[in-house]
Backbone bond lengths (Angstrom), bond angles and torsions (degrees), N, CA, C in turn:
res aa  C-N    CA-C-N  psi(-1)  N-CA   C-N-CA  omega(-1)  CA-C   N-CA-C  phi
1 M - - - 1.468 - - 1.523 109.25 -
2 S 1.316 116.45 129.29 1.456 121.72 176.47 1.526 108.19 -130.59
3 V 1.332 116.73 116.99 1.460 121.64 -177.93 1.524 109.34 -100.63
4 A 1.326 116.85 120.48 1.463 122.06 175.53 1.520 109.13 -94.14
5 L 1.321 115.97 145.54 1.466 121.83 -176.75 1.518 109.20 -117.88
6 V 1.336 115.08 126.87 1.465 122.02 -177.72 1.524 109.03 -123.35
7 T 1.324 116.22 141.93 1.460 120.92 169.56 1.523 107.93 -142.57
8 D 1.327 116.97 -170.06 1.466 119.81 178.23 1.520 110.15 -121.41
9 S 1.307 115.78 169.79 1.463 121.15 -171.68 1.519 113.58 -65.23
10 T 1.330 118.55 -21.29 1.467 119.25 -179.08 1.525 112.49 -73.80
11 A 1.336 118.87 -8.98 1.457 120.90 177.32 1.523 112.04 -68.73
12 S 1.326 117.06 -11.44 1.471 122.61 170.60 1.522 113.42 63.94
13 L 1.320 117.77 28.87 1.456 120.27 179.12 1.530 109.86 -82.13
14 P 1.326 117.38 132.15 1.473 119.92 178.97 1.522 111.50 -61.15
15 A 1.316 115.98 150.18 1.460 121.10 -175.96 1.524 112.22 -60.31
16 D 1.336 117.40 -37.24 1.455 118.57 -179.11 1.526 111.83 -68.91
17 V 1.342 116.33 -33.27 1.467 120.43 177.11 1.524 109.76 -68.81
18 V 1.324 116.95 -42.85 1.464 121.85 179.01 1.519 110.36 -58.20
19 A 1.330 115.88 -44.79 1.465 119.98 -179.22 1.525 111.36 -67.63
20 A 1.329 116.70 -44.09 1.463 120.11 -176.52 1.521 112.12 -67.43
21 R 1.356 116.77 -32.77 1.455 120.09 -176.21 1.524 112.89 -96.83
22 D 1.305 117.93 3.65 1.471 122.67 177.56 1.528 110.95 57.21
23 I 1.327 114.89 57.88 1.465 122.65 179.64 1.523 108.50 -113.70
24 T 1.307 117.18 133.56 1.455 121.94 176.74 1.522 109.69 -94.27
25 V 1.329 116.81 127.73 1.461 122.05 -176.84 1.529 109.81 -112.22
26 V 1.320 116.10 124.49 1.466 122.14 177.09 1.527 108.16 -97.33
27 P 1.316 119.19 125.16 1.464 119.87 -177.09 1.525 113.08 -78.55
28 L 1.325 115.30 142.86 1.449 121.28 163.88 1.521 107.45 -90.08
29 Q 1.312 115.89 169.32 1.458 119.68 -177.32 1.531 110.75 -115.35
30 V 1.337 114.72 146.29 1.460 121.11 170.87 1.525 107.04 -123.43
31 V 1.327 115.52 135.58 1.464 121.25 179.97 1.523 107.83 -110.18
32 I 1.326 116.42 118.09 1.466 122.51 178.05 1.511 107.62 -112.56
33 G 1.327 115.05 115.06 1.460 118.58 -172.81 1.514 109.12 65.49
34 A 1.322 116.89 -119.04 1.469 120.91 179.61 1.517 112.34 -108.29
35 T 1.344 117.13 8.76 1.457 120.55 -175.06 1.517 110.90 -110.29
36 S 1.335 116.82 131.17 1.457 122.58 179.44 1.531 109.49 -101.23
37 Y 1.332 115.72 136.26 1.466 121.56 -179.69 1.526 109.51 -126.41
38 D 1.328 116.16 142.16 1.458 121.20 169.68 1.521 108.49 -82.32
39 E 1.318 116.69 127.70 1.459 120.09 -178.57 1.528 110.72 -68.70
40 G 1.331 114.95 136.76 1.447 120.35 173.17 1.514 115.77 89.27
41 L 1.321 118.82 -7.26 1.456 120.73 179.00 1.526 110.22 -89.45
42 E 1.318 116.44 161.71 1.464 120.65 -174.37 1.521 112.50 -57.75
43 D 1.323 116.86 -37.21 1.462 120.04 -178.70 1.528 111.39 -98.89
44 G 1.329 116.77 19.43 1.455 121.19 -178.61 1.516 112.01 -83.11
45 A 1.313 114.72 176.49 1.460 120.42 179.10 1.527 109.83 -72.92
46 T 1.315 116.61 133.85 1.454 121.47 177.78 1.532 109.65 -90.64
47 P 1.329 118.18 159.67 1.467 119.60 175.16 1.531 112.09 -57.11
48 G 1.346 116.37 -36.59 1.457 119.51 178.58 1.516 112.19 -63.04
49 M 1.330 116.70 -43.53 1.470 120.91 176.60 1.510 110.89 -59.20
50 L 1.330 114.76 -43.67 1.460 119.44 -178.00 1.524 111.32 -64.66
51 A 1.330 116.92 -47.88 1.463 120.45 -178.64 1.527 110.58 -59.54
52 E 1.324 116.58 -41.35 1.460 120.46 179.10 1.527 110.66 -63.83
53 A 1.325 116.76 -42.03 1.466 120.35 179.66 1.516 111.55 -64.54
54 L 1.323 117.23 -42.19 1.464 120.58 -179.92 1.523 111.15 -64.76
55 R 1.323 116.57 -41.84 1.468 119.60 179.03 1.527 111.39 -64.70
56 A 1.335 116.01 -30.99 1.471 120.78 -179.42 1.525 111.96 -87.59
57 W 1.336 117.13 2.16 1.469 122.85 -179.07 1.526 112.40 61.95
58 T 1.334 115.48 26.52 1.459 119.67 171.95 1.528 108.31 -68.59
59 P 1.328 119.00 135.34 1.464 120.07 179.63 1.526 111.82 -57.52
60 V 1.323 116.46 129.86 1.460 122.52 179.36 1.519 108.42 -132.41
61 S 1.310 117.09 133.61 1.458 121.65 176.05 1.525 108.86 -142.75
62 T 1.329 116.01 167.81 1.460 120.56 179.99 1.520 109.17 -131.35
63 S 1.336 115.56 159.46 1.461 118.95 177.77 1.522 109.99 -147.15
64 R 1.310 115.06 153.06 1.463 122.32 -178.90 1.524 110.28 -84.84
65 P 1.333 117.21 162.00 1.461 119.08 167.11 1.530 108.76 -69.53
66 N 1.315 117.66 138.71 1.460 118.72 -178.23 1.537 110.24 -81.03
67 P 1.323 117.46 164.88 1.472 119.71 -177.52 1.520 114.06 -55.93
68 H 1.335 117.80 -35.32 1.463 120.37 179.84 1.528 110.36 -64.04
69 E 1.323 116.98 -41.08 1.464 120.20 178.49 1.523 111.00 -64.38
70 M 1.330 116.59 -40.28 1.461 119.81 177.42 1.524 110.77 -64.64
71 L 1.334 116.23 -41.22 1.456 120.11 -179.64 1.527 110.90 -62.65
72 E 1.315 117.13 -38.81 1.466 119.98 178.31 1.530 110.66 -60.91
73 V 1.324 116.65 -38.02 1.467 120.37 177.74 1.527 110.05 -64.46
74 Y 1.326 116.80 -46.43 1.466 120.35 -179.75 1.529 111.27 -63.06
75 E 1.318 116.71 -40.42 1.475 120.31 179.42 1.523 110.42 -64.61
76 R 1.307 117.72 -40.17 1.467 120.46 179.22 1.525 111.03 -64.84
77 L 1.323 116.59 -42.91 1.459 119.82 179.60 1.537 111.10 -64.10
78 A 1.328 115.61 -40.48 1.471 119.19 177.46 1.521 110.78 -63.42
79 A 1.326 116.93 -41.10 1.456 120.58 178.84 1.530 111.59 -64.16
80 D 1.345 115.41 -28.20 1.466 120.56 179.32 1.526 112.41 -84.53
81 G 1.339 117.08 -0.58 1.454 119.62 174.10 1.512 116.82 116.39
82 A 1.311 118.26 -1.84 1.457 119.62 178.33 1.528 110.09 -68.33
83 T 1.312 116.07 135.82 1.467 120.52 176.28 1.528 111.76 -106.28
84 Q 1.329 116.78 -15.16 1.458 123.00 174.64 1.524 107.70 -145.19
85 I 1.341 115.86 151.73 1.468 120.69 179.74 1.521 108.84 -133.60
86 V 1.329 115.89 136.68 1.461 122.05 170.70 1.523 107.30 -116.71
87 S 1.326 116.26 123.83 1.459 122.30 -172.38 1.532 108.52 -120.13
88 I 1.337 116.69 109.47 1.467 123.02 -171.09 1.524 109.68 -111.22
89 H 1.340 116.53 127.25 1.463 119.16 -171.55 1.527 113.22 -137.05
90 L 1.339 114.09 166.68 1.451 120.20 179.64 1.526 110.72 -62.72
91 S 1.308 115.22 163.70 1.454 121.92 -172.52 1.525 113.28 -49.26
92 G 1.312 115.10 130.36 1.460 120.85 175.37 1.515 113.04 -66.97
93 E 1.334 117.44 -14.24 1.463 121.24 175.52 1.525 111.55 -75.17
94 L 1.327 116.47 -19.27 1.459 120.82 -173.17 1.518 113.69 -115.27
95 S 1.324 117.57 -11.63 1.460 121.33 -177.60 1.517 109.64 -155.77
96 G 1.322 115.89 155.48 1.457 121.07 176.43 1.519 113.13 -88.65
97 T 1.333 117.83 8.68 1.466 120.88 -177.35 1.518 111.87 -61.08
98 F 1.324 117.13 -44.13 1.465 120.57 179.23 1.527 110.37 -61.99
99 E 1.321 117.14 -39.65 1.465 120.34 177.88 1.526 110.33 -62.38
100 S 1.327 117.42 -40.64 1.463 120.50 177.24 1.525 110.55 -60.77
101 A 1.338 116.23 -40.43 1.464 119.97 178.56 1.526 110.80 -64.28
102 Q 1.323 117.33 -42.01 1.465 120.99 178.76 1.529 111.19 -61.58
103 L 1.329 116.01 -45.16 1.464 120.05 -177.98 1.525 110.58 -66.34
104 A 1.325 116.54 -41.63 1.463 119.72 -179.91 1.522 111.11 -66.84
105 A 1.331 116.82 -32.91 1.462 120.82 -178.42 1.528 111.88 -60.20
106 R 1.329 116.63 -29.84 1.463 120.35 -178.18 1.521 112.22 -63.27
107 D 1.333 116.48 -31.03 1.458 120.56 -175.86 1.521 112.72 -107.71
108 A 1.312 117.60 3.94 1.461 120.47 -177.35 1.529 110.91 -68.40
109 P 1.316 117.75 148.16 1.467 121.29 -177.91 1.530 113.61 -75.16
110 V 1.348 117.48 -12.84 1.466 121.88 176.21 1.529 107.48 -132.50
111 P 1.342 118.48 159.97 1.464 120.15 -179.56 1.538 111.86 -60.71
112 V 1.331 115.33 135.37 1.467 122.32 178.80 1.524 109.13 -124.18
113 Q 1.318 116.56 126.69 1.455 121.67 171.56 1.520 107.97 -101.80
114 A 1.334 116.64 111.17 1.463 121.32 177.60 1.525 108.57 -90.41
115 V 1.332 116.03 130.72 1.460 122.10 -176.20 1.524 109.49 -119.02
116 D 1.325 116.13 123.52 1.459 122.04 172.30 1.522 107.08 -86.79
117 S 1.319 117.55 109.59 1.462 120.68 -175.89 1.524 112.90 -69.22
118 R 1.337 117.33 -18.41 1.469 121.66 -174.78 1.524 110.83 58.62
119 Q 1.335 116.69 21.65 1.454 122.47 -178.65 1.523 109.43 -135.63
120 V 1.336 115.52 177.03 1.464 121.79 174.65 1.523 108.03 -137.57
121 G 1.340 116.22 164.21 1.450 120.24 175.50 1.521 112.03 55.93
122 M 1.336 115.40 -141.19 1.455 119.68 -178.63 1.522 112.26 -69.31
123 G 1.318 118.79 -12.39 1.455 119.88 170.56 1.514 109.98 -60.19
124 A 1.334 116.17 -40.03 1.463 121.05 172.88 1.518 110.95 -79.32
125 G 1.336 116.51 -36.23 1.452 120.42 -178.13 1.519 113.51 -59.44
126 F 1.327 117.14 -42.80 1.468 119.86 178.34 1.528 110.97 -64.69
127 A 1.334 116.83 -34.98 1.463 119.91 176.35 1.528 110.93 -64.11
128 V 1.328 116.71 -39.36 1.461 120.79 177.89 1.527 110.52 -64.16
129 L 1.315 116.99 -40.46 1.463 120.06 179.44 1.529 111.73 -66.57
130 S 1.324 117.07 -36.92 1.464 119.69 175.16 1.523 110.65 -65.71
131 A 1.326 116.23 -37.70 1.466 120.08 175.96 1.524 110.30 -62.82
132 A 1.335 117.01 -40.06 1.455 120.45 178.65 1.531 110.97 -63.92
133 D 1.338 116.24 -38.08 1.465 119.71 176.63 1.533 110.59 -60.57
134 A 1.339 115.69 -45.04 1.468 120.15 -179.27 1.519 111.14 -64.85
135 R 1.323 117.06 -40.94 1.477 120.29 177.62 1.520 111.01 -63.38
136 D 1.336 116.11 -44.85 1.462 119.73 -177.41 1.526 112.14 -68.44
137 A 1.343 115.76 -20.86 1.466 119.84 176.48 1.524 111.73 -84.96
138 G 1.336 116.85 2.24 1.460 120.86 176.44 1.506 115.05 99.13
139 G 1.344 117.85 8.95 1.454 120.59 -178.92 1.510 113.01 -70.15
140 D 1.334 115.69 149.42 1.464 119.45 174.25 1.522 109.43 -82.35
141 A 1.326 116.49 -178.25 1.462 120.13 -175.08 1.519 112.12 -58.85
142 A 1.335 117.89 -39.03 1.462 120.86 -179.95 1.527 110.86 -62.53
143 A 1.336 116.89 -41.85 1.465 121.06 179.69 1.524 111.11 -69.06
144 V 1.319 116.44 -37.70 1.462 120.88 179.88 1.528 110.20 -66.00
145 A 1.334 117.34 -45.72 1.460 121.18 178.13 1.523 111.16 -63.73
146 A 1.340 116.62 -39.69 1.464 120.52 179.59 1.520 111.13 -63.87
147 A 1.332 117.39 -37.22 1.462 121.09 178.72 1.520 110.72 -63.77
148 A 1.328 116.38 -39.85 1.464 120.01 177.97 1.525 111.05 -64.34
149 R 1.319 116.48 -46.53 1.473 119.93 -178.86 1.527 110.84 -64.66
150 R 1.310 117.10 -37.23 1.462 120.61 179.69 1.533 110.21 -64.56
151 R 1.327 116.40 -41.87 1.467 119.24 179.97 1.531 110.85 -65.52
152 V 1.307 116.88 -38.76 1.469 120.37 177.63 1.527 110.73 -59.18
153 S 1.321 116.58 -39.44 1.466 120.35 -178.66 1.520 112.09 -65.97
154 L 1.332 117.03 -15.36 1.461 122.02 -178.87 1.529 112.21 -107.34
155 T 1.327 116.72 14.09 1.462 121.80 -171.93 1.527 111.87 -112.05
156 T 1.332 115.28 136.97 1.465 122.81 175.70 1.518 108.68 -120.22
157 S 1.333 116.81 127.28 1.463 121.87 178.66 1.520 109.56 -123.08
158 L 1.334 115.84 123.52 1.461 122.69 -178.12 1.522 109.10 -132.86
159 F 1.324 117.00 149.22 1.460 119.19 178.04 1.514 110.50 -158.10
160 Y 1.329 115.07 158.72 1.463 119.20 171.82 1.518 108.67 -123.44
161 V 1.308 115.17 154.01 1.457 121.88 179.72 1.523 109.22 -129.84
162 D 1.325 115.32 152.36 1.459 119.18 176.91 1.518 111.44 -69.84
163 T 1.321 115.73 -30.44 1.466 121.62 178.43 1.516 109.30 -153.37
164 L 1.313 116.26 148.94 1.463 120.95 176.54 1.527 112.31 -85.96
165 E 1.320 117.06 2.70 1.457 120.44 -175.12 1.526 112.13 -57.71
166 Y 1.344 117.50 -42.46 1.463 119.72 -176.33 1.524 111.28 -69.48
167 L 1.325 117.50 -38.44 1.459 120.78 175.57 1.529 110.48 -66.02
168 R 1.328 116.08 -37.72 1.467 119.22 179.48 1.523 110.72 -65.97
169 R 1.328 117.04 -42.95 1.461 120.99 -179.11 1.524 111.33 -59.25
170 G 1.321 116.47 -40.64 1.462 120.36 -176.90 1.505 113.99 -85.51
171 G 1.343 117.92 -0.17 1.445 121.06 179.33 1.512 113.85 72.70
172 R 1.342 117.27 17.59 1.466 120.27 -177.13 1.519 112.99 -99.74
173 V 1.330 117.59 -0.83 1.453 118.83 -172.46 1.521 112.76 -74.10
174 G 1.343 118.52 -24.20 1.462 122.41 175.18 1.513 113.26 51.81
175 A 1.332 115.95 -129.49 1.458 121.03 -176.45 1.513 112.75 -65.27
176 A 1.320 117.61 -15.34 1.458 120.09 -179.94 1.525 112.27 -74.84
177 A 1.333 118.05 -2.64 1.456 120.72 -177.99 1.514 112.63 -57.23
178 A 1.319 117.31 -26.74 1.463 121.01 179.87 1.522 111.79 -63.51
179 L 1.326 116.77 -18.75 1.455 119.97 -178.75 1.524 112.97 -89.72
180 V 1.321 117.20 -10.59 1.460 119.83 -171.73 1.518 111.48 -57.69
181 G 1.324 116.83 -43.90 1.456 120.24 -176.01 1.505 113.45 -60.14
182 S 1.326 117.42 -28.52 1.461 120.02 -177.57 1.519 112.38 -108.91
183 A 1.328 116.29 13.85 1.462 119.40 -173.28 1.523 112.50 -60.54
184 L 1.326 117.44 -32.32 1.449 120.06 -178.43 1.524 111.89 -70.75
185 A 1.312 117.60 -20.76 1.456 121.68 -176.76 1.514 112.85 -96.47
186 V 1.330 117.80 -12.39 1.456 120.31 -175.56 1.523 110.39 -137.69
187 K 1.327 114.69 167.61 1.460 121.90 170.36 1.524 106.49 -109.96
188 P 1.320 117.08 103.07 1.471 119.04 -177.73 1.526 111.27 -70.39
189 I 1.315 116.47 132.45 1.458 121.82 168.69 1.520 106.51 -98.61
190 L 1.316 116.34 126.87 1.448 122.46 -177.22 1.515 109.56 -121.67
191 R 1.320 116.39 166.21 1.459 120.05 176.90 1.525 109.25 -142.35
192 I 1.305 115.16 163.47 1.460 121.23 174.38 1.524 107.15 -94.91
193 D 1.316 115.65 118.24 1.468 121.92 -178.34 1.520 108.39 -123.60
194 D 1.334 116.73 109.19 1.458 122.58 -178.01 1.525 111.16 49.12
195 G 1.311 114.99 45.07 1.451 120.52 173.79 1.507 116.26 88.22
196 R 1.323 117.47 -5.32 1.460 120.93 -177.63 1.525 110.79 -111.35
197 V 1.338 115.35 154.28 1.461 121.24 172.46 1.518 107.91 -86.08
198 V 1.334 116.77 121.68 1.470 120.52 -178.92 1.524 109.14 -132.23
199 P 1.322 117.70 152.29 1.470 120.58 178.88 1.514 111.46 -71.14
200 Y 1.314 115.65 146.36 1.459 120.38 177.87 1.524 110.59 -119.62
201 E 1.335 116.39 -57.16 1.458 120.53 179.12 1.526 108.92 -149.21
202 R 1.338 114.89 170.05 1.461 120.87 172.69 1.520 108.63 -129.09
203 V 1.318 115.73 135.90 1.457 120.92 175.59 1.522 108.23 -130.42
204 R 1.331 115.36 166.64 1.467 119.00 -170.14 1.523 114.57 -87.33
205 T 1.300 117.83 -28.04 1.466 119.77 -175.40 1.521 110.75 -134.65
206 A 1.335 115.01 162.43 1.459 120.14 177.42 1.524 110.75 -64.56
207 G 1.329 117.00 -36.09 1.451 120.18 178.23 1.518 112.07 -61.93
208 K 1.337 116.30 -43.35 1.464 119.98 177.95 1.522 110.97 -67.88
209 A 1.319 116.62 -34.66 1.467 119.70 178.24 1.520 110.31 -64.26
210 L 1.338 116.82 -41.48 1.452 120.79 178.90 1.529 110.50 -62.97
211 A 1.328 116.32 -44.76 1.466 120.09 179.16 1.526 111.24 -63.62
212 R 1.315 116.09 -37.21 1.460 119.41 -179.73 1.525 110.91 -70.89
213 L 1.330 118.17 -39.11 1.462 120.64 175.43 1.525 110.58 -59.20
214 E 1.319 116.22 -39.76 1.459 120.15 178.34 1.528 111.02 -60.06
215 E 1.332 116.38 -47.91 1.462 119.61 -178.55 1.532 111.57 -65.41
216 L 1.317 116.57 -40.50 1.462 119.95 -179.80 1.528 111.25 -66.23
217 A 1.327 116.69 -36.56 1.460 120.33 178.10 1.528 110.65 -67.03
218 V 1.322 116.99 -41.02 1.458 120.65 178.12 1.524 110.03 -63.80
219 D 1.334 116.67 -41.56 1.469 120.34 177.66 1.525 111.06 -62.70
220 A 1.337 116.63 -41.67 1.463 120.57 -178.40 1.526 111.11 -65.83
221 A 1.318 116.77 -34.64 1.463 120.53 -179.17 1.519 111.63 -73.60
222 G 1.323 116.89 -38.15 1.455 119.76 -176.37 1.516 110.27 56.31
223 S 1.324 117.00 -135.13 1.468 121.48 179.48 1.526 111.84 -103.45
224 A 1.331 116.86 12.07 1.461 121.31 -175.72 1.524 111.91 -79.19
225 Q 1.328 115.87 161.77 1.454 121.15 166.44 1.526 107.36 -73.56
226 V 1.316 116.82 136.29 1.464 120.14 -172.55 1.523 111.66 -140.44
227 D 1.328 114.11 160.01 1.459 123.16 161.10 1.519 106.08 -113.44
228 V 1.322 116.39 141.88 1.462 120.85 -176.05 1.523 108.76 -133.39
229 A 1.328 115.91 139.93 1.458 121.59 175.33 1.522 109.22 -133.43
230 V 1.308 116.07 142.64 1.462 122.90 173.55 1.519 107.05 -121.18
231 A 1.317 115.85 129.84 1.468 121.27 -179.43 1.515 109.68 -125.64
232 H 1.325 116.00 157.27 1.468 119.49 179.81 1.523 109.48 -153.66
233 L 1.328 115.18 168.35 1.457 121.54 167.83 1.520 107.27 -133.11
234 A 1.331 115.02 113.36 1.466 122.59 -179.95 1.524 111.61 54.83
235 N 1.331 116.62 42.61 1.464 121.66 179.97 1.531 108.53 -150.35
236 A 1.317 116.49 49.58 1.467 121.50 -171.39 1.522 112.57 -63.65
237 D 1.327 117.52 -40.33 1.467 119.89 -175.95 1.523 111.28 -61.67
238 R 1.321 117.14 -47.17 1.467 119.97 -178.97 1.526 110.61 -67.68
239 A 1.330 117.17 -37.73 1.464 119.89 178.85 1.525 110.84 -64.69
240 T 1.321 116.67 -41.01 1.468 120.30 178.68 1.519 110.48 -64.72
241 T 1.327 116.76 -42.51 1.464 120.28 178.08 1.518 110.92 -60.02
242 L 1.326 117.05 -44.63 1.463 120.60 179.86 1.519 110.84 -64.31
243 S 1.319 117.71 -42.42 1.466 120.27 -178.91 1.531 110.55 -64.26
244 E 1.315 117.42 -38.89 1.463 120.53 179.23 1.519 111.26 -66.15
245 R 1.320 116.85 -41.34 1.460 120.64 178.84 1.530 110.89 -64.53
246 L 1.324 116.54 -42.12 1.464 119.55 -179.42 1.526 111.15 -70.78
247 S 1.312 117.29 -34.00 1.465 119.78 175.90 1.517 111.09 -58.91
248 E 1.337 115.93 -38.67 1.462 120.63 179.39 1.526 111.35 -73.27
249 R 1.321 116.31 -48.55 1.464 119.82 -171.74 1.527 113.05 -75.90
250 L 1.325 116.98 -25.46 1.467 120.29 -178.61 1.527 112.31 -109.77
251 A 1.319 116.10 22.01 1.469 120.27 -175.28 1.525 112.27 -56.18
252 A 1.320 117.31 -40.41 1.471 119.51 -178.06 1.518 111.18 -64.03
253 G 1.320 116.94 -43.02 1.462 120.63 -179.43 1.513 113.46 -74.60
254 L 1.325 117.28 -27.60 1.465 120.87 179.71 1.523 112.00 -77.14
255 E 1.309 116.48 -26.04 1.473 121.43 176.91 1.527 112.53 50.56
256 G 1.317 115.46 44.22 1.454 120.24 177.30 1.511 115.52 89.93
257 R 1.331 117.84 -10.67 1.461 120.04 177.67 1.531 109.35 -74.35
258 P 1.322 118.36 140.32 1.468 119.79 -179.71 1.521 111.67 -74.94
259 V 1.323 115.56 156.28 1.457 120.72 167.05 1.526 106.55 -80.29
260 H 1.324 116.42 118.84 1.459 120.13 178.68 1.535 108.58 -68.55
261 V 1.309 116.93 132.49 1.461 119.89 177.35 1.521 108.37 -137.68
262 G 1.331 116.20 134.27 1.454 119.52 179.93 1.513 111.76 -174.23
263 E 1.310 114.36 171.41 1.461 120.95 179.64 1.519 109.11 -87.41
264 I 1.326 116.36 135.92 1.458 119.71 -178.62 1.524 110.35 -71.29
265 G 1.315 115.15 160.65 1.451 120.78 179.68 1.520 112.81 -72.32
266 A 1.320 114.13 173.84 1.460 120.33 -173.64 1.525 112.96 -67.48
267 V 1.336 117.83 -32.82 1.466 119.66 -175.92 1.531 110.86 -66.99
268 L 1.326 117.26 -52.64 1.467 118.85 177.30 1.524 110.60 -66.86
269 G 1.319 116.46 -37.99 1.455 119.92 -179.40 1.516 113.12 -59.82
270 A 1.326 116.62 -32.79 1.465 120.11 -179.95 1.514 112.20 -62.26
271 H 1.323 117.32 -22.64 1.456 120.46 -175.69 1.528 114.03 -101.46
272 V 1.337 116.79 -10.90 1.469 118.39 -179.75 1.514 112.96 -113.59
273 G 1.321 117.63 -27.90 1.450 121.00 175.98 1.515 114.32 84.89
274 P 1.345 116.30 163.31 1.462 121.24 179.42 1.529 111.21 -59.36
275 G 1.328 115.64 145.12 1.454 120.98 178.04 1.514 114.16 99.89
276 M 1.319 117.85 -15.26 1.457 121.13 -177.70 1.527 111.61 -63.19
277 V 1.334 115.81 139.94 1.459 122.08 170.04 1.533 107.39 -131.78
278 A 1.324 116.42 133.82 1.461 121.74 -178.11 1.518 109.79 -128.84
279 V 1.326 115.92 153.26 1.460 121.11 173.19 1.529 108.47 -133.75
280 V 1.326 115.42 135.52 1.457 122.41 177.78 1.523 107.58 -120.67
281 V 1.330 115.55 126.48 1.462 121.68 176.62 1.523 107.41 -117.90
282 A 1.322 116.33 117.68 1.466 121.32 -178.59 1.519 108.63 -118.99
283 R 1.311 116.55 111.16 1.465 119.48 177.42 1.525 108.93 -67.97
284 R 1.318 115.74 146.74 1.458 121.35 -177.03 1.526 109.83 -92.64
């Protein structure tokens, strides 16, 4: 039995981790102006390119991999010796990627378990890493998928944005739409709840939002062992400050593991806009 593990580029896993853990990443696409880029590839759109385009009001859109592209990935893995595949993707409430995986699974040459992580970014990424742990421990596809779902159930994802305009444009704002009218006066703190973006709190300044994210992350961690990630788009200083504070306050639960900090990819960035800072706390 050989279980192959697939995810998509929005899981935000570093390239060296992907290579070391033998994870296959399927890129989503971002379209800037009239040019389409595969996320995560060398000639793809960078976060800097995306932030500049959004500030200039250049049209930006995103698209999922289609079922045929997913099927080609599954066929290649089967040809390389995989006898089972677990395919873990960002929330089906926010993207059609999971649906593409489901459709491709029907025609795959080996059994495929498609998993809707109900998360985004490292919220999904930590689930993929837990799945890799289960696979490397000898688990079959059912055990690997169960490990991913279990990790998701222990994960909290929170973020703030400078404006809800980008989420509104992409139709991802969901229940947070009630905040749109006052977005210029506040910094909305949002969370991922069962795959959807929902409002959590409102604060007056970015500084207060950062402090509140810190407190919420500490509350989410409690006394548990955790993995923590901080992500941003064109807001490196605040993200670094938050990661340093959480490294100190959650040192016991981190047990020497670093707080992952980095800029999100172009696909997620297109929907949150420059200035966003997010924190993901995943209990182990």
